[in-house]
C-alpha positions in Angstrom: 1.8 5.2 14.1 0.1 2.1 12.9 -2.5 2.4 10.1 -4.6 -0.5 8.9 -6.4 -0.6 5.6 -8.7 -3.2 4.0 -8.1 -3.2 0.3 -10.9 -3.6 -2.3 -10.9 -5.6 -5.5 -7.7 -7.5 -4.9 -6.6 -10.8 -3.3 -4.9 -9.3 -0.3 -7.1 -8.9 2.8 -5.4 -6.3 5.0 -2.5 -3.8 4.8 -0.8 -2.8 8.0 1.5 0.3 7.8 3.9 1.7 10.4 4.3 5.4 9.5 6.5 8.1 11.2 5.9 11.6 10.0 5.6 11.1 6.3 8.0 8.1 6.1 6.8 4.5 5.7 8.7 2.4 8.3 7.0 -0.9 7.6 4.3 -2.4 5.5 2.8 -5.9 6.0 0.3 -7.1 3.4 -1.9 -10.0 4.5 -2.9 -12.4 1.7 -2.4 -11.8 -2.0 0.5 -13.1 -4.2 3.6 -13.4 -1.9 6.1 -12.4 -4.6 4.2 -9.3 -5.3 3.1 -8.3 -1.8 6.5 -8.9 -0.1 8.3 -7.1 -2.9 6.1 -4.1 -2.7 6.3 -4.1 1.0 10.1 -4.0 0.9 10.3 -1.3 -1.8 8.1 1.2 0.1 10.1 1.1 3.4 12.0 4.3 4.0 10.1 6.3 1.3 7.9 9.3 1.7 4.1 8.8 1.4 3.7 11.1 -1.6 6.6 9.4 -3.4 4.9 6.0 -3.0 1.5 7.3 -4.0 3.0 8.8 -7.2 4.9 5.6 -8.0 2.1 3.0 -7.4 -1.2 4.8 -8.1 -3.1 3.4 -11.1 -1.2 0.2 -11.6 -3.8 -2.4 -12.8 -3.9 -6.2 -12.3 -5.6 -7.8 -15.2 -9.1 -6.4 -15.8 -9.7 -5.5 -12.1 -9.0 -1.8 -12.5 -6.8 -1.9 -9.4 -4.0 -4.0 -7.9 -2.2 -4.5 -4.6 0.3 -1.7 -5.5 -2.6 0.6 -6.4 -4.4 -0.3 -3.2 -1.2 0.7 -1.3 -1.4 4.1 -2.9 -5.1 4.4 -2.1 -4.5 3.4 1.5 -1.9 6.1 1.8 -4.2 8.7 0.3 -6.8 7.7 2.9 -4.1 8.0 5.6 -3.3 11.5 4.5 -6.9 12.6 4.6 -7.4 11.3 8.1 -4.1 12.5 9.6 
């Protein structure tokens, strides 16, 4: 199933997930810092949703109070609420 999320408070503009059951099959992050977003995208593939939420939730970027990794966790929380 494809799930799209528009992150808030960060440089990236959209996150597109491919999820099967509770496993992340693919993540594409549009915009943001390529080294960060490509790295995060590769690290979450094959992992369970809850594992990724626990690993990434609360990571800050400077004084923003959030980050692209934190927004991945928030996106997955939203996905869980709606599915």
